[in-house]
N, C-alpha and C positions, 0 to 999 in steps of 0.2 A: 267377582272381585272388581272393585271400582277402578276406573282409569287412573285416578290419583295414586292408588296403591301400586298399580302396574308401573306407572312412571317412576315412582319412588324406588321400586325394585330395579328398574333399568338403570337409573342413576347410580344406585348403590353398586350394581355389578360393574358398570363402566368405571366408577371411581376405584373400586377394588382392583380391577384389571390394571389400571394405570399405576396404582401404588405398587403392585407386584412387578410391573415392568421397570419402574424406577429403581426398586430395590435390586432387581437383577442387574440393571445397568451399572448401578453404583458398585456392586460387588465385582462385576467383571472389570470395570475400570480400575478399581483398587488393585486387583490381581496383576494387571499389566502396568501399573504405575501411572495411571492417568488420574490426577487429582485436581488439576486447575484448568481453566480455559486455555492457558498457554500450552499445557500438555496435549490438549486435544488438537490444537493447531500443529504442534510438533509431530504428533502421530500421523496426522493427515498428510503432511509434507513428506514424511518418511515413506508412507505407503505409496504415495504418488511417484516418488523417486524410484522405488522398487519396481513399480509397474512399468515405468519408462525404460528402465534397464532391462527388464524381462522382455519387453516388447522389442527392443533393439537386438537382443540375442537370438530371437526366433529366425530360423532360416526362411527365406522367401521361396514361394512356390512358382 
C-alpha cells in the first residue's frame, strides 16, 4: 500500500473520530441544557462554585 493511501486512511480515521466526538458532545450538552457559549460559561461558574463549597465543608486533618 502506498504512503499516500496510508495517509489518506489516517486522515479519514482522525476526521471520523473528531466527528463522533463532536456529535457526542453536542448530544451531552443538549441533555443538560447547554446550547450557547453563555451556557458554557454559566455551567463552568456553577461547577467552580460547587467545588469551592465542597472544599470548605471538608474537615481538616
